KEKE-3310 file (N, C-alpha, C; in steps of 0.2 Angstrom, whole numbers, plus 5000, padded with zeros to 4 digits):
npx = (5206:5209:5217:5216:5229:5228:5235:5247:5245:5254:5258:5262:5267:5264:5269:5268:5275:5272:5282:5299:5301:5301:5305:5316:5316:5315:5303:5293:5281:5280:5284:5272:5262:5264:5264:5251:5246:5252:5246:5233:5236:5240:5227:5219:5227:5222:5217:5228:5235:5251:5263:5275:5293:5301:5302:5292:5294:5291:5297:5294:5289:5279:5261:5256:5261:5269:5282:5291:5304:5301:5288:5291:5299:5289:5280:5287:5290:5278:5275:5285:5279:5280:5271:5255:5245:5243:5244:5238:5239:5230:5220:5226:5237:5243:5240:5236:5231:5219:5220:5233:5232:5222:5230:5240:5230:5227:5238:5238:5226:5230:5240:5233:5233:5228:5220:5221:5214:5218:5212:5200:5193:5191:5192:5199:5192:5179:5164:5158:5169:5179:5170:5170:5182:5184:5177:5183:5196:5191:5189:5198:5208:5199:5202:5215:5215:5208:5216:5228:5223:5219:5233:5238:5230:5233:5248:5246:5239:5249:5260:5253:5255:5267:5277:5290:5289:5296:5306:5320:5333:5339:5354:5361:5352:5349:5340:5331:5336:5327:5316:5303:5307:5317:5333:5347:5361:5376:5389:5386:5376:5384:5389:5377:5375:5384:5383:5372:5375:5386:5378:5371:5382:5387:5376:5371:5368:5378:5391:5391:5391:5403:5411:5408:5411:5425:5428:5426:5413:5397:5381:5369:5372:5368:5367:5355:5345:5348:5360:5363:5370:5365:5366:5376:5381:5388:5385:5373:5366:5352:5351:5356:5349:5336:5339:5342:5329:5321:5309:5312:5323:5320:5313:5301:5288:5282:5267:5258:5260:5256:5262:5268:5271:5285:5292:5306:5321:5326:5339:5343:5342:5326:5326:5337:5334:5322:5329:5336:5326:5321:5332)
npy = (4530:4545:4560:4579:4591:4606:4622:4630:4645:4660:4670:4687:4697:4712:4726:4741:4757:4773:4780:4780:4778:4767:4756:4750:4740:4723:4716:4723:4735:4732:4718:4714:4717:4708:4696:4693:4692:4681:4672:4672:4668:4655:4650:4647:4638:4626:4629:4630:4641:4648:4658:4668:4670:4680:4697:4713:4726:4741:4753:4768:4776:4786:4784:4792:4792:4784:4781:4771:4759:4745:4742:4746:4736:4725:4728:4726:4713:4707:4711:4702:4689:4682:4683:4679:4684:4698:4701:4711:4720:4731:4740:4753:4752:4748:4760:4777:4786:4787:4788:4784:4771:4766:4765:4755:4745:4741:4737:4726:4718:4717:4709:4698:4697:4694:4704:4705:4709:4709:4713:4719:4708:4706:4704:4707:4700:4701:4711:4717:4717:4727:4737:4741:4743:4756:4764:4762:4768:4781:4785:4784:4794:4805:4806:4807:4820:4828:4827:4834:4846:4850:4851:4861:4871:4871:4875:4888:4894:4893:4901:4913:4917:4919:4910:4897:4886:4876:4871:4878:4884:4901:4911:4917:4912:4897:4882:4879:4865:4859:4862:4871:4885:4900:4903:4916:4914:4920:4923:4921:4931:4942:4943:4945:4957:4965:4961:4968:4981:4983:4983:4994:5001:5001:4999:4992:4975:4966:4970:4968:4954:4951:4955:4948:4935:4937:4937:4924:4921:4913:4906:4900:4886:4869:4855:4841:4830:4817:4819:4823:4836:4852:4868:4881:4886:4897:4915:4923:4934:4932:4924:4932:4944:4938:4938:4950:4956:4948:4947:4941:4945:4957:4951:4946:4937:4929:4926:4920:4932:4942:4951:4944:4948:4940:4925:4924:4933:4949:4952:4962:4980:4988:5000:5001:4990:4994:5006:4999:4991:5002:5006)
npz = (4801:4797:4802:4802:4803:4809:4800:4806:4815:4814:4826:4830:4842:4847:4857:4866:4875:4878:4886:4893:4906:4920:4912:4914:4923:4931:4927:4917:4910:4896:4896:4904:4895:4885:4890:4894:4880:4877:4885:4879:4866:4869:4873:4862:4855:4851:4841:4831:4835:4836:4846:4840:4842:4840:4846:4846:4853:4857:4867:4874:4865:4856:4852:4843:4831:4817:4817:4825:4827:4831:4826:4814:4810:4811:4802:4791:4791:4790:4776:4772:4772:4785:4796:4801:4809:4821:4837:4851:4867:4870:4859:4856:4859:4847:4838:4841:4831:4821:4806:4804:4811:4799:4788:4792:4794:4782:4777:4783:4779:4766:4765:4771:4784:4802:4816:4833:4848:4866:4877:4873:4864:4851:4832:4816:4808:4805:4802:4813:4822:4816:4815:4829:4833:4825:4834:4845:4844:4839:4851:4859:4853:4855:4869:4869:4863:4873:4884:4878:4877:4891:4894:4888:4893:4906:4905:4900:4910:4920:4913:4914:4928:4927:4929:4924:4912:4905:4893:4881:4890:4893:4888:4902:4912:4921:4924:4940:4950:4956:4948:4939:4940:4934:4937:4941:4931:4936:4931:4916:4916:4918:4904:4896:4901:4895:4882:4877:4881:4872:4860:4861:4860:4846:4839:4829:4822:4816:4819:4832:4832:4827:4836:4847:4843:4842:4854:4859:4865:4867:4862:4874:4882:4887:4898:4896:4908:4904:4900:4887:4876:4874:4862:4863:4851:4840:4839:4830:4818:4819:4831:4839:4839:4844:4857:4861:4861:4870:4881:4894:4900:4907:4918:4914:4906:4889:4883:4870:4864:4874:4887:4903:4919:4927:4937:4939:4942:4936:4923:4915:4915:4914:4908:4899:4892:4885:4877:4869:4861:4854:4845)
capx = (5203:5215:5216:5221:5231:5228:5240:5248:5244:5260:5255:5266:5265:5267:5270:5270:5274:5275:5287:5305:5300:5300:5307:5323:5313:5314:5297:5290:5274:5280:5283:5266:5258:5267:5263:5244:5245:5255:5241:5227:5237:5239:5221:5218:5232:5219:5215:5234:5240:5258:5267:5282:5297:5304:5300:5291:5292:5293:5297:5297:5289:5271:5257:5252:5264:5272:5291:5294:5307:5298:5282:5293:5300:5283:5276:5290:5289:5271:5275:5289:5274:5282:5267:5248:5241:5246:5240:5239:5235:5224:5220:5230:5245:5246:5241:5232:5229:5214:5223:5239:5227:5220:5235:5242:5225:5228:5244:5237:5223:5233:5244:5230:5235:5222:5222:5217:5217:5218:5208:5195:5190:5187:5199:5196:5191:5172:5163:5157:5176:5181:5166:5172:5188:5184:5174:5187:5201:5190:5188:5207:5209:5197:5204:5221:5215:5206:5223:5232:5218:5221:5239:5239:5227:5238:5253:5244:5238:5256:5263:5250:5256:5275:5281:5294:5284:5300:5309:5327:5335:5343:5359:5360:5349:5349:5335:5333:5337:5320:5311:5299:5308:5324:5338:5351:5369:5379:5394:5383:5373:5389:5389:5370:5374:5390:5381:5367:5379:5389:5374:5370:5387:5388:5369:5370:5370:5383:5397:5391:5392:5409:5415:5407:5415:5432:5429:5423:5406:5393:5374:5368:5374:5366:5366:5349:5346:5350:5367:5363:5372:5363:5367:5386:5384:5391:5380:5371:5361:5346:5352:5358:5342:5330:5343:5341:5321:5318:5308:5313:5328:5317:5310:5294:5287:5278:5263:5252:5258:5254:5268:5266:5278:5289:5294:5312:5324:5329:5345:5344:5339:5322:5326:5342:5330:5317:5333:5339:5321:5320:5336)
capy = (4536:4551:4568:4583:4596:4614:4623:4634:4653:4663:4676:4691:4700:4720:4730:4748:4761:4779:4783:4775:4777:4759:4750:4746:4735:4717:4715:4730:4736:4728:4711:4712:4716:4702:4690:4693:4691:4675:4668:4672:4664:4648:4648:4646:4632:4619:4632:4631:4647:4649:4664:4669:4671:4687:4703:4718:4730:4749:4756:4775:4779:4788:4779:4796:4792:4777:4782:4766:4754:4739:4743:4747:4729:4722:4729:4724:4704:4704:4711:4696:4684:4678:4683:4678:4687:4702:4702:4716:4720:4734:4743:4759:4750:4749:4767:4781:4788:4783:4789:4778:4764:4763:4764:4749:4739:4741:4733:4719:4716:4717:4702:4691:4696:4696:4708:4704:4714:4703:4714:4720:4703:4706:4704:4711:4696:4702:4717:4719:4719:4734:4744:4742:4746:4762:4767:4761:4772:4787:4788:4786:4800:4810:4807:4811:4827:4830:4828:4839:4854:4851:4852:4868:4876:4872:4879:4894:4897:4894:4907:4920:4917:4920:4902:4894:4879:4872:4873:4879:4890:4905:4913:4920:4908:4891:4879:4878:4859:4858:4863:4876:4891:4901:4907:4919:4913:4926:4922:4922:4937:4946:4943:4948:4965:4967:4961:4974:4989:4983:4984:5001:5006:5000:5001:4987:4967:4963:4972:4964:4948:4950:4956:4941:4929:4938:4936:4917:4920:4909:4905:4895:4877:4865:4848:4839:4825:4812:4821:4826:4843:4856:4874:4882:4889:4905:4919:4924:4941:4929:4923:4940:4948:4935:4939:4958:4956:4944:4950:4937:4948:4961:4948:4944:4930:4931:4921:4921:4941:4945:4949:4945:4948:4934:4924:4926:4940:4952:4954:4969:4985:4989:5006:4998:4985:4999:5009:4994:4990:5009:5007)
capz = (4800:4796:4807:4798:4807:4807:4799:4811:4814:4817:4829:4831:4849:4847:4863:4866:4880:4878:4891:4895:4914:4922:4908:4916:4929:4927:4924:4915:4906:4890:4898:4906:4889:4881:4895:4892:4874:4876:4888:4876:4861:4871:4874:4855:4853:4847:4833:4828:4835:4839:4847:4837:4847:4839:4850:4842:4859:4857:4872:4875:4858:4855:4848:4839:4824:4815:4818:4828:4826:4831:4822:4806:4808:4811:4794:4785:4792:4787:4770:4768:4773:4790:4800:4800:4815:4826:4844:4856:4874:4868:4852:4856:4858:4840:4836:4843:4826:4816:4799:4805:4810:4793:4785:4796:4792:4774:4774:4786:4774:4758:4766:4774:4793:4805:4820:4838:4855:4870:4882:4870:4862:4844:4828:4810:4801:4804:4801:4819:4824:4811:4818:4835:4832:4823:4838:4852:4841:4840:4859:4860:4850:4859:4876:4869:4863:4879:4888:4876:4878:4897:4896:4885:4898:4912:4903:4898:4917:4923:4909:4916:4932:4925:4929:4919:4910:4901:4885:4881:4894:4889:4891:4908:4918:4922:4928:4946:4949:4959:4944:4939:4940:4933:4943:4937:4932:4936:4924:4910:4917:4915:4898:4894:4901:4890:4874:4878:4881:4865:4855:4862:4857:4840:4835:4822:4824:4813:4822:4839:4833:4825:4842:4851:4840:4844:4863:4860:4868:4863:4865:4880:4883:4893:4897:4900:4915:4901:4897:4880:4877:4867:4861:4862:4845:4839:4839:4823:4817:4821:4838:4843:4838:4850:4865:4863:4863:4874:4888:4899:4903:4911:4923:4911:4902:4885:4881:4864:4862:4881:4893:4909:4926:4929:4945:4939:4943:4929:4922:4912:4917:4910:4905:4895:4886:4882:4874:4864:4858:4852:4840)
cpx = (5208:5212:5221:5222:5230:5234:5242:5248:5249:5258:5262:5263:5268:5264:5271:5270:5277:5281:5292:5304:5298:5302:5313:5320:5313:5309:5293:5283:5273:5279:5276:5261:5259:5265:5257:5243:5247:5249:5235:5229:5237:5232:5217:5223:5228:5217:5222:5238:5245:5261:5275:5287:5300:5299:5298:5290:5295:5291:5300:5295:5281:5267:5254:5256:5266:5280:5292:5298:5304:5292:5284:5295:5295:5280:5280:5292:5283:5272:5282:5285:5276:5277:5259:5243:5245:5240:5244:5236:5229:5226:5226:5236:5248:5246:5235:5228:5226:5216:5228:5237:5225:5226:5239:5237:5225:5233:5243:5231:5226:5237:5240:5231:5230:5225:5218:5219:5214:5211:5201:5191:5186:5193:5194:5193:5183:5171:5161:5165:5180:5177:5169:5178:5190:5181:5179:5193:5198:5189:5195:5209:5206:5199:5211:5221:5212:5213:5227:5230:5220:5228:5241:5235:5231:5245:5251:5243:5244:5260:5260:5253:5264:5278:5284:5290:5290:5303:5316:5329:5339:5349:5358:5355:5350:5342:5334:5332:5330:5316:5306:5300:5316:5328:5344:5359:5373:5386:5392:5378:5377:5389:5383:5371:5379:5387:5375:5371:5384:5385:5370:5376:5388:5382:5367:5371:5376:5390:5398:5393:5398:5414:5413:5410:5423:5433:5428:5417:5402:5386:5375:5369:5373:5366:5360:5350:5348:5358:5368:5365:5369:5366:5374:5385:5386:5386:5380:5367:5354:5345:5352:5352:5337:5333:5341:5332:5317:5316:5309:5318:5326:5313:5302:5294:5283:5274:5257:5252:5257:5260:5266:5272:5279:5291:5302:5315:5326:5337:5348:5339:5332:5321:5332:5338:5326:5322:5335:5333:5320:5325:5334)
cpy = (4541:4557:4571:4589:4602:4616:4631:4642:4656:4670:4680:4696:4708:4723:4737:4751:4767:4782:4779:4773:4769:4754:4746:4740:4728:4714:4720:4730:4732:4720:4710:4711:4709:4695:4689:4691:4684:4670:4669:4667:4657:4646:4646:4641:4628:4621:4632:4637:4646:4657:4663:4671:4679:4693:4708:4722:4738:4753:4763:4778:4781:4784:4784:4797:4785:4778:4778:4761:4747:4738:4742:4739:4723:4722:4725:4715:4702:4705:4705:4690:4680:4679:4682:4682:4691:4701:4707:4716:4724:4738:4748:4758:4751:4755:4770:4785:4785:4784:4784:4772:4761:4762:4756:4743:4737:4736:4725:4715:4714:4709:4696:4691:4698:4701:4706:4708:4709:4706:4717:4714:4703:4706:4707:4706:4697:4709:4721:4722:4726:4739:4745:4744:4753:4766:4767:4768:4779:4790:4789:4792:4806:4812:4810:4820:4830:4832:4834:4847:4854:4853:4859:4874:4877:4876:4887:4897:4898:4900:4913:4920:4920:4915:4901:4887:4874:4875:4875:4886:4894:4907:4918:4918:4902:4889:4877:4870:4857:4858:4868:4884:4892:4904:4910:4916:4919:4926:4925:4928:4944:4948:4945:4955:4967:4967:4968:4981:4988:4986:4992:5007:5006:5000:4997:4979:4964:4964:4968:4958:4946:4950:4950:4935:4930:4937:4928:4916:4917:4909:4900:4889:4875:4858:4845:4832:4819:4812:4821:4834:4846:4863:4875:4885:4895:4908:4921:4930:4938:4927:4927:4943:4945:4937:4946:4960:4952:4947:4948:4941:4954:4958:4947:4938:4933:4924:4923:4929:4945:4944:4950:4945:4940:4931:4925:4932:4942:4952:4961:4975:4987:4995:5005:4993:4989:5003:5005:4992:4997:5010:5004)
cpz = (4800:4798:4802:4804:4805:4804:4804:4810:4817:4820:4831:4838:4849:4855:4862:4873:4879:4881:4892:4902:4916:4918:4909:4922:4927:4924:4922:4910:4900:4890:4899:4900:4885:4884:4893:4886:4873:4879:4884:4868:4863:4872:4869:4851:4850:4841:4829:4829:4838:4839:4844:4842:4847:4844:4846:4849:4856:4863:4872:4867:4859:4850:4843:4831:4823:4816:4825:4827:4825:4826:4814:4804:4807:4804:4790:4785:4790:4780:4768:4769:4779:4796:4797:4804:4819:4832:4849:4862:4874:4862:4853:4858:4851:4837:4840:4837:4821:4808:4799:4806:4804:4789:4787:4793:4785:4771:4777:4781:4767:4759:4769:4780:4797:4812:4827:4844:4860:4874:4878:4865:4855:4838:4821:4804:4800:4803:4809:4823:4821:4814:4825:4837:4830:4829:4845:4849:4841:4848:4862:4860:4853:4865:4875:4867:4868:4883:4886:4878:4885:4898:4894:4891:4904:4910:4901:4905:4921:4919:4913:4922:4932:4928:4922:4918:4906:4896:4885:4885:4890:4893:4898:4915:4918:4925:4934:4946:4952:4954:4944:4939:4937:4937:4938:4937:4930:4932:4918:4910:4915:4908:4894:4894:4897:4883:4873:4877:4874:4860:4856:4859:4850:4834:4829:4826:4821:4816:4829:4837:4830:4832:4847:4849:4843:4850:4863:4864:4863:4865:4871:4878:4887:4892:4899:4905:4911:4900:4891:4880:4871:4867:4862:4855:4845:4838:4832:4824:4821:4829:4843:4844:4845:4857:4866:4864:4865:4881:4894:4903:4908:4917:4921:4908:4897:4883:4876:4863:4869:4885:4900:4915:4929:4936:4946:4941:4936:4929:4919:4914:4912:4906:4899:4890:4882:4876:4867:4859:4853:4845:4834)
residu = (MET:THR:SER:THR:ARG:LYS:LYS:PRO:LEU:ARG:CYS:ALA:ILE:TYR:THR:ARG:LYS:SER:HIS:GLU:GLU:GLY:LEU:GLU:GLN:GLU:PHE:ASN:SER:LEU:ASP:ALA:GLN:ARG:GLU:ALA:ALA:GLU:ALA:TYR:ILE:GLU:SER:GLN:ARG:MET:LEU:GLY:TRP:ARG:ALA:LEU:THR:ASP:ARG:TYR:ASP:ASP:GLY:GLY:PHE:THR:GLY:GLY:ASN:MET:LYS:ARG:PRO:ALA:LEU:LYS:ARG:LEU:LEU:ALA:ASP:ILE:GLU:ALA:GLY:GLU:ILE:ASP:CYS:VAL:VAL:VAL:TYR:LYS:VAL:ASP:ARG:LEU:SER:ARG:SER:LEU:LEU:ASP:PHE:ALA:ARG:ILE:MET:GLU:THR:PHE:GLU:LYS:HIS:GLY:VAL:SER:PHE:VAL:SER:VAL:THR:GLN:GLN:PHE:ASN:THR:THR:ASN:PHE:MET:GLY:ARG:LEU:THR:MET:ASN:ILE:LEU:LEU:SER:PHE:ALA:ARG:PHE:GLU:ARG:GLU:ILE:ILE:SER:GLU:ARG:THR:ARG:ASP:LYS:MET:SER:ALA:ALA:ARG:ARG:LYS:GLY:LYS:TRP:VAL:GLY:GLY:MET:PRO:VAL:LEU:GLY:TYR:ASP:VAL:ASP:PRO:ARG:GLY:GLY:ARG:LEU:VAL:VAL:ASN:GLU:GLU:GLU:ALA:ALA:GLN:VAL:HIS:ALA:ILE:TYR:GLU:LEU:TYR:LEU:GLU:HIS:ARG:SER:LEU:ILE:PRO:VAL:VAL:ARG:GLU:LEU:GLY:ARG:ARG:GLY:TRP:ARG:ASN:LYS:ARG:TRP:ILE:THR:LYS:LYS:GLY:THR:THR:HIS:GLY:GLY:SER:PRO:PHE:THR:LYS:HIS:THR:LEU:PHE:ARG:LEU:LEU:THR:ASN:VAL:ILE:TYR:ILE:GLY:LYS:VAL:SER:TYR:LYS:GLY:THR:ILE:TYR:PRO:GLY:GLU:HIS:ASP:ALA:ILE:VAL:ASP:ALA:LYS:VAL:TRP:LYS:ARG:VAL:GLN:GLU:LEU)
# end
């Protein structure tokens, strides 16, 4: 009696985490996802399932788009015929966008690749699996939109209270290390005062830009917590105009066309600021 061996089903494990926080740990979220997937594949060993040793880990990448290095490598390997099945911990690890997910599934189907979610117990080889995935992704997208709406509402409420809600700091201010508010940078504030006076003197952007270039004064330069340097470019008509019209310098904040009193200190006197706007 002869026995037939099943053809090995080459299983690629894809993992993803939106934020980099915690990835430096010896056993992180990506490792946990892979461990669960490996255990599932091992449970199907009698059916010929085998986990590929190549890792497809996207740490610190959103599932809202396909701009992920490990995902691109996974799709390239699928097109090269090196993968038979893709295993994930949850469907939203692969994508949170229905449109992107549909594109990925088209690639899978084109190359005869199955898709399995460990925690949701389904795959794309049957109609119910495809239907369930569409439903789950719809809920994932709905949840993401709800979170985004809550975030926007929170930022809107903070703006109305005059709080700093992040973004690029402007010349004259630094972000408080404790977060949440702006503090005056006295050296830069002196430059801001001088810039407003120069504009009142010249009444035109171009000569002021030239004078700032002669003095070697530049736009705000700052370093992020990750050590990345931003800003510090020479002034242009556009950046000078933004500085001269920014209500932040009179201690206010703008949100969707409405001006609110800010929590930070003003640098420019309100009468001076108004004169500049009238020129």
